[in-house]
C-alpha positions as CSV (number, residue, x, y, z in Angstrom):
1,M,0.0,0.0,0.0
2,V,1.3,3.4,-1.0
3,D,0.0,6.7,0.3
4,H,0.3,9.9,-1.6
5,V,0.1,13.5,-0.5
6,L,-1.2,15.7,-3.3
7,V,-0.9,19.3,-4.3
8,G,-2.9,20.0,-7.4
9,G,-3.3,22.9,-9.8
10,L,-0.6,25.2,-8.6
11,E,-0.6,28.1,-11.1
12,L,2.7,30.1,-11.0
13,Y,4.6,32.4,-13.3
14,C,8.2,32.2,-14.4
15,V,10.5,32.8,-17.3
16,I,10.4,29.6,-19.4
17,G,10.9,28.8,-23.0
18,I,13.5,28.8,-25.8
19,Q,12.1,31.6,-28.0
20,S,13.6,35.1,-27.5
21,W,10.3,36.6,-26.6
22,E,9.8,33.9,-23.9
23,R,13.0,35.0,-22.2
24,Q,11.4,38.5,-21.8
25,V,8.1,37.7,-20.1
26,K,6.8,35.5,-17.3
27,Q,4.5,32.8,-18.4
28,K,2.0,30.7,-16.5
29,V,2.9,27.1,-15.6
30,R,0.6,24.6,-13.9
31,I,2.0,22.1,-11.5
32,D,0.5,19.0,-9.9
33,L,2.5,17.1,-7.3
34,A,2.0,13.6,-5.9
35,M,4.4,12.6,-3.1
36,A,4.6,9.1,-1.8
37,A,4.7,9.3,2.0
38,D,3.5,7.1,4.8
39,C,0.4,8.8,6.1
40,R,-0.4,6.1,8.8
41,P,1.4,7.8,11.7
42,A,-0.3,11.2,11.1
43,G,-3.6,9.5,10.4
44,A,-3.5,7.3,13.5
45,S,-2.5,10.1,15.8
46,D,-4.1,13.2,14.2
47,D,-0.7,14.9,14.8
48,D,0.4,17.4,12.2
49,A,4.0,17.0,13.2
50,L,3.9,13.5,11.7
51,A,2.5,14.6,8.4
52,L,4.2,15.7,5.2
53,D,3.5,19.5,5.3
54,Y,1.8,20.1,1.9
55,K,1.6,23.8,2.5
56,A,5.4,24.1,3.1
57,V,5.9,22.0,-0.1
58,A,3.7,24.3,-2.1
59,K,5.4,27.4,-0.8
60,R,8.9,26.0,-1.5
61,V,7.8,25.0,-5.0
62,Q,6.5,28.5,-5.6
63,Q,9.9,29.9,-4.5
64,V,11.7,27.6,-6.9
65,V,9.4,28.3,-9.9
66,E,9.1,32.1,-9.4
67,G,12.9,32.4,-9.1
68,S,13.7,30.3,-12.1
69,S,14.6,31.0,-15.7
70,F,14.7,27.7,-17.5
71,R,14.5,27.1,-21.2
72,L,12.8,23.7,-20.9
73,V,9.8,22.4,-18.8
74,E,11.9,19.3,-18.3
75,A,14.6,21.2,-16.5
76,L,12.1,23.0,-14.3
77,A,10.4,19.8,-13.4
78,E,13.7,18.2,-12.6
79,R,14.7,21.1,-10.3
80,I,11.4,20.9,-8.4
81,A,11.9,17.1,-7.9
82,V,15.4,17.6,-6.6
83,V,14.3,20.3,-4.1
84,V,11.3,18.4,-2.8
85,L,13.3,15.2,-2.2
86,A,16.2,17.1,-0.6
87,E,14.1,19.3,1.7
88,F,11.2,17.1,2.7
89,P,12.4,13.8,4.1
90,R,8.9,12.4,4.5
91,A,8.5,12.4,0.7
92,E,9.8,9.0,-0.6
93,T,9.0,9.8,-4.2
94,V,7.6,12.8,-6.1
95,R,5.6,12.7,-9.3
96,I,5.4,16.1,-11.0
97,R,3.1,17.0,-13.8
98,L,4.2,20.4,-15.2
99,S,2.3,22.0,-18.0
100,K,2.6,25.3,-19.9
101,P,-0.9,26.4,-21.0
102,G,-1.3,27.9,-24.4
103,A,2.2,26.9,-25.6
104,V,1.0,25.2,-28.7
105,R,-1.8,26.4,-30.9
106,Y,-5.0,24.4,-30.6
107,A,-3.7,22.6,-27.5
108,E,-4.8,23.4,-24.0
109,S,-1.3,22.9,-22.7
110,V,1.9,21.0,-23.2
111,G,4.2,19.6,-20.6
112,V,5.9,16.7,-18.9
113,E,5.3,14.3,-16.1
114,I,8.3,12.9,-14.2
115,E,8.7,10.7,-11.2
116,R,11.8,10.7,-9.0
117,R,12.7,8.5,-6.0
118,R,14.9,9.4,-3.1
119,E,18.2,7.7,-3.5
120,G,18.6,4.8,-1.2
121,S,14.8,4.2,-0.8
122,G,13.5,0.8,-1.9
123,S,12.1,-0.4,-5.2
């Protein structure tokens, strides 16, 4: 059994893209996170100290995104994964879906979905 802590639909702005005009403006990105974490201790005790703090994760992701200037959505997603796994030890894995609305004509959005595991954790 695997539990996941979810943060869905974060809409943030950053410089992202390879076109010269994209390097001059902030564009919207949408981020969904799913972090594998054992929720049993927090669930059994109703103690927030035993939970993965999704508000702190969301705030840290916001700082990473808004302070970034990547060319590729792949690079931004990778950076988010590195930060989450390094700074939130309760997260065993992180799955990130990062999309860029309006990037391609006739498409709602384009993006990537990646999953990363803490080094040394099982499977």
